[in-house]
C-alpha positions as CSV (number, residue, x, y, z in Angstrom):
1,M,0.1,-0.1,0.1
2,V,1.2,3.4,-0.9
3,K,1.5,5.9,1.9
4,P,-0.4,9.2,1.1
5,K,1.8,12.2,0.2
6,I,3.1,14.2,3.1
7,D,2.9,17.9,2.8
8,N,6.6,18.7,3.6
9,E,8.0,15.6,2.0
10,T,11.5,16.0,0.7
11,K,12.3,14.7,-2.9
12,N,14.4,12.0,-1.3
13,Q,11.5,10.9,0.8
14,K,9.2,11.0,-2.1
15,F,11.5,9.0,-4.3
16,K,12.0,6.4,-1.4
17,R,8.2,6.1,-1.0
18,I,7.4,5.8,-4.7
19,A,10.4,3.6,-5.6
20,S,9.8,1.3,-2.8
21,A,6.2,0.7,-3.7
22,R,7.2,0.3,-7.5
23,T,9.8,-2.1,-6.5
24,R,7.4,-4.3,-4.4
25,K,5.0,-4.5,-7.3
26,I,7.7,-5.5,-9.8
27,L,8.9,-8.2,-7.5
28,N,5.4,-9.3,-6.9
29,D,4.9,-9.5,-10.7
30,L,7.9,-11.5,-11.2
31,R,6.7,-14.0,-8.5
32,L,3.4,-14.3,-10.4
33,L,5.4,-14.8,-13.6
34,G,7.2,-17.7,-11.9
35,N,3.9,-19.4,-11.5
36,C,3.7,-19.8,-15.2
37,S,6.6,-22.3,-14.9
38,N,4.2,-25.0,-13.8
39,R,4.1,-27.6,-16.6
40,R,1.2,-29.1,-15.2
41,T,-0.9,-26.0,-16.0
42,Y,1.0,-24.4,-18.9
43,S,2.9,-25.4,-22.0
44,Y,5.8,-23.5,-23.3
45,S,9.1,-23.7,-25.2
46,Q,12.4,-22.6,-24.2
47,E,12.4,-20.1,-26.9
48,E,9.4,-18.5,-25.4
49,V,10.9,-18.5,-22.0
50,N,14.0,-16.9,-23.4
51,K,12.2,-14.3,-25.3
52,I,10.3,-13.2,-21.8
53,F,13.6,-12.9,-19.9
54,N,15.6,-11.3,-22.7
55,T,13.0,-8.7,-22.9
56,I,13.0,-8.3,-19.1
57,E,16.7,-8.0,-18.9
58,K,16.9,-5.5,-21.8
59,E,14.4,-3.3,-20.0
60,I,16.2,-3.7,-16.6
61,K,19.5,-2.6,-18.3
62,R,17.7,0.4,-20.0
63,T,16.1,1.5,-16.7
64,K,19.3,1.1,-14.8
65,S,21.2,3.4,-17.2
66,L,18.6,6.1,-16.6
67,F,20.1,6.2,-13.0
68,S,23.7,6.5,-14.2
69,T,25.4,9.7,-13.5
70,S,27.9,9.4,-16.3
71,K,27.2,11.4,-19.4
72,T,28.9,11.1,-22.8
73,D,30.6,14.4,-23.4
74,F,31.5,15.5,-26.9
75,S,33.7,18.3,-28.1
76,L,35.4,19.1,-31.4
77,D,37.9,21.4,-29.5
C-alpha cells in the first residue's frame, strides 16, 4: 500500500516512497510470472522463456542506465 503524500515531503522521501512501492510491485509481478513455470498447468518452449527473460533483462538494463550519472561528453575542440 502506498503511503499518502506528506505536505513537507522532501524529494528524497518522495523517491523512497514511490520507488519502494514500485519495486515491491515489480517483485510481486515477477513471482506471479514464476507461477507460469508450472508444466502441469502451462505448455511453453525454451524459446518463449528466453524471449520473456531477454525482454525483461533489456528493460532492466535500460532503466538502470537512466540512473547513471555518467554522461557522454563530446567536443570538437
